[in-house]
N, C-alpha and C positions, 0 to 999 in steps of 0.2 A: 832584346834582352830587357832593356829599359822599359819598353811598352808592357812587356809581360809583369814586371813588378809594380808598374803604375796601375794596372788594371787590378792586381790583388790589393794595392793600398785603398783604391777607390772602393773595392768591395768591402773591405774592413770598414771604411767610413759608413757605408750604407748599414752594416751590421750595428754599428753604434747608434745611428739614425733610428733604426727600427726597435733597438733597446729602449730609446728615450720616448718614442712613438708609444711603445706598449706601456711605459710608465704613465704617460700623459693620459691614455685611454683608460688605463686602470684607475687613476684618481677622478676621471671625468664620469665614469659610468656608474649607474645606479644598481649594480648588481649583473648587468649583461655582460658576461665575459667572453663572448664570441670573437668580438673585435681583438681582444687581447690574446686570446688563443691563435687566431690568425696571424696576427703581428709576430708573435714569438714563433710560430711555425715558419714564417718567412725568414726570421733570423737564424733559425736552426738549418734551414735549407741552405741559406747563404754560407754559413760557417762551413757546412759539410762540402760546399762547392768549392770553397777557398782552400780546405784541406786537398781535395781531389786535385785542384790546380797546382798546389805547390808539389804534390807527389809527380804529376805529369812534368812540371817543369824541372824537378829534380832529375827525373829519369831521361828526360831529353837534353839535358845539359844547360837549359835556360837559366836555371838557378843552381848556383854551387854552394853547398853548405860549407860552413867554417870547419876547419879540421882541429881536433883537439891539440892542445899546445904541448903534449908529450910526444 
């Protein structure tokens, strides 16, 4: 269970790294936005994969969501 959560946290860190990589490439490039688009596409793909993993983890019981306080 802890390993599953650790994988999700590592993937979230990769999402942040790709965000700043895209920002760097945007500032560095002279009008060629293909590298920025590729980096942001990787970011979107990772985000979708994380949402999928959270759904699978919740369905299989690896992740338990907090209950409402009422």
